[in-house]
C-alpha positions as CSV (number, residue, x, y, z in Angstrom):
1,M,-7.8,20.7,-23.7
2,S,-4.7,22.4,-23.0
3,S,-6.6,25.6,-23.3
4,F,-9.0,24.4,-20.2
5,F,-5.7,23.6,-18.3
6,S,-4.3,27.0,-18.8
7,R,-7.6,29.0,-18.2
8,I,-7.9,27.3,-14.5
9,G,-4.1,27.8,-14.0
10,Q,-4.5,31.1,-15.1
11,A,-7.8,31.8,-12.7
12,L,-6.0,29.9,-9.4
13,R,-2.8,32.1,-10.1
14,S,-4.9,35.3,-10.4
15,A,-7.1,34.2,-7.1
16,L,-4.0,33.1,-5.0
17,S,-2.5,36.0,-6.0
18,S,-5.4,38.1,-3.7
19,T,-5.1,35.8,-0.6
20,P,-2.0,35.5,1.9
21,K,-0.3,32.5,1.1
22,A,-0.6,29.5,2.6
23,P,1.5,26.2,3.4
24,P,1.1,24.0,0.2
25,A,-1.5,21.3,0.8
26,P,-0.6,17.6,1.0
27,R,-0.6,15.6,-2.1
28,T,-2.4,13.2,-0.6
29,G,-5.9,15.1,-1.9
30,V,-5.7,15.2,2.5
31,K,-6.3,18.5,3.6
32,P,-4.7,19.6,7.4
33,G,-7.5,19.5,9.9
34,P,-7.8,22.2,12.2
35,A,-6.6,20.0,15.7
36,A,-5.3,16.7,15.9
37,R,-7.5,13.8,16.7
38,P,-6.5,11.6,19.3
39,G,-3.5,9.1,18.4
40,Q,-2.2,11.5,15.5
41,L,0.4,13.8,16.1
42,P,0.2,18.2,15.1
43,G,0.7,19.0,12.2
44,T,0.1,15.5,10.6
45,P,-2.2,15.2,7.6
46,Q,-5.9,14.6,8.8
47,M,-7.4,12.1,6.7
48,P,-11.1,12.8,5.2
49,S,-13.6,10.7,7.5
50,P,-16.5,8.5,5.3
51,G,-19.0,11.9,6.1
52,Q,-16.4,14.1,4.8
53,L,-16.2,11.8,1.1
54,G,-19.8,12.1,0.8
55,Q,-20.4,9.1,-2.7
56,S,-17.0,8.3,-2.6
57,A,-17.0,7.8,0.5
58,T,-15.4,3.5,1.6
59,V,-17.8,2.3,4.3
60,E,-17.0,-0.9,6.3
61,I,-20.3,-2.7,6.2
62,D,-22.2,-5.5,8.1
63,P,-21.7,-8.0,5.4
64,R,-24.5,-10.4,7.1
65,K,-26.7,-7.4,6.5
66,I,-26.7,-7.2,2.8
67,G,-28.7,-10.6,1.5
68,A,-27.3,-12.0,-2.0
69,V,-23.8,-11.1,-3.0
70,R,-22.8,-11.7,-6.5
71,M,-19.3,-12.4,-6.4
72,T,-18.1,-12.8,-10.3
73,Y,-14.3,-12.8,-11.2
74,S,-14.4,-10.0,-14.1
75,P,-10.6,-7.6,-13.1
76,S,-10.8,-5.4,-16.5
77,T,-7.6,-2.6,-16.4
78,D,-10.2,0.2,-17.4
79,G,-10.3,3.0,-15.3
80,A,-13.2,1.6,-12.6
81,P,-12.5,-1.5,-10.1
82,D,-13.5,-4.3,-11.2
83,P,-14.3,-8.1,-9.5
84,G,-10.9,-9.2,-8.8
85,E,-8.8,-6.4,-9.1
86,V,-6.8,-4.4,-6.0
87,V,-7.4,-1.6,-6.3
88,W,-6.2,1.5,-3.8
89,T,-8.9,3.8,-1.6
90,W,-9.6,5.3,1.6
91,V,-10.1,2.7,4.2
92,P,-11.0,3.7,7.7
93,F,-9.0,2.6,11.2
94,E,-10.0,-0.3,12.9
95,E,-11.1,2.4,16.1
96,R,-13.6,3.5,13.8
97,D,-13.0,7.3,14.9
98,G,-13.1,9.0,11.7
99,R,-9.1,7.9,10.6
100,G,-7.7,6.2,8.0
101,K,-5.5,6.0,5.0
102,D,-5.0,4.4,1.4
103,R,-4.9,0.9,1.0
104,P,-4.7,-1.6,-1.2
105,V,-8.6,-3.7,-1.3
106,L,-9.7,-6.8,-3.5
107,V,-12.9,-5.8,-5.1
108,V,-14.7,-9.0,-4.5
109,A,-18.4,-8.2,-6.0
110,A,-20.3,-5.5,-8.1
111,E,-23.7,-4.6,-6.5
112,R,-26.8,-3.4,-8.4
113,N,-26.9,0.1,-6.8
114,G,-23.2,1.1,-8.8
115,T,-20.9,0.4,-5.6
116,Y,-18.7,-2.2,-5.0
117,L,-18.2,-4.9,-2.3
118,A,-14.3,-5.3,-1.0
119,V,-11.8,-7.2,1.3
120,Q,-8.4,-5.5,2.7
121,L,-5.4,-6.6,2.2
122,T,-2.4,-6.5,3.9
123,S,1.1,-7.7,3.6
124,K,2.0,-8.7,7.9
125,P,1.8,-12.4,7.5
126,H,-1.0,-13.9,9.0
127,Q,0.0,-17.8,8.5
128,G,-3.1,-20.1,10.0
129,N,-5.3,-17.0,11.0
130,A,-8.9,-18.7,9.3
131,E,-9.4,-14.7,9.0
132,F,-6.5,-14.4,6.6
133,V,-6.4,-15.6,3.1
134,P,-3.3,-16.0,1.1
135,I,-2.8,-14.7,-2.0
136,G,0.8,-14.3,-3.1
137,S,2.4,-11.3,-4.2
138,G,1.6,-8.7,-7.0
139,K,1.6,-5.3,-9.0
140,W,-0.5,-3.5,-5.7
141,D,2.4,-3.5,-3.6
142,A,5.6,-2.2,-5.1
143,A,7.7,-4.2,-2.7
144,G,6.8,-7.2,-3.9
145,R,5.7,-8.7,-0.6
146,P,3.2,-11.4,0.3
147,S,-0.1,-10.4,0.9
148,W,-3.6,-11.8,2.8
149,V,-7.0,-10.5,2.6
150,N,-8.6,-10.0,5.3
151,I,-12.0,-11.5,5.0
152,D,-13.2,-10.3,8.5
153,R,-13.6,-6.1,6.9
154,V,-15.6,-5.5,4.6
155,F,-16.2,-2.5,2.5
156,R,-19.2,-0.6,0.3
157,L,-16.8,1.1,-2.3
158,H,-18.0,3.8,-4.3
159,P,-16.0,4.3,-7.6
160,G,-15.5,7.9,-6.9
161,G,-13.2,6.6,-4.1
162,M,-11.4,4.8,-5.7
163,R,-8.5,6.0,-5.8
164,R,-6.0,3.5,-8.4
165,E,-6.5,0.6,-10.3
166,T,-3.3,-1.6,-9.6
167,A,-4.0,-5.3,-11.3
168,G,-6.0,-8.2,-11.4
169,L,-5.6,-10.7,-8.7
170,P,-4.9,-14.4,-10.6
171,A,-8.4,-16.4,-11.1
172,A,-7.4,-19.4,-8.5
173,S,-6.4,-16.6,-5.8
174,F,-9.6,-14.6,-6.2
175,A,-11.4,-18.4,-5.7
176,A,-9.8,-19.4,-2.3
177,V,-10.7,-15.6,-1.3
178,E,-14.9,-16.0,-3.4
179,A,-14.8,-19.8,-1.1
180,R,-14.0,-18.1,2.5
181,L,-15.9,-15.3,1.8
182,R,-18.9,-18.0,0.9
183,Q,-18.4,-20.0,4.1
184,R,-18.2,-17.1,6.5
185,Y,-20.6,-15.2,5.0
186,G,-23.2,-17.0,3.2
187,W,-22.8,-16.0,0.4
188,H,-24.2,-17.3,-2.6
């Protein structure tokens, strides 16, 4: 395996030595765009839009139009998104302008076509807001802050769009989120 990576490294060095040097690419896997979008500072990396990501896109969907949803609690630290796990993925901004950033989401269901349904997490306090379900703190937040799940934003996650797997949610917290999603969208 190491010889494979050595050959790739040699090929890259050879290709780079024959072309003009460009500034290093950002480590987040994001390529800077040719021009800043509205609200973006010039010179800052631009997150790829879902159209640029293709099958690895995480896209917001209308949860009322997806039919029956079978939610299961089955977290497993296996490198794949599983219902009951918090994973990091690119999430589009609410403005729906093609911009977004890596954020934690809670995977709530696996779909038959190999995609997953997920809801966005936030560490901004939302006590008393019915759109946000408190889930406590966990390994998904390095600072250990309490988190809330925003049930108003539902995403379809392709396995290739998962940046990293963090932790399983406690079963009781998942059950609270599941109950609110069932109540809100009529999922069975």
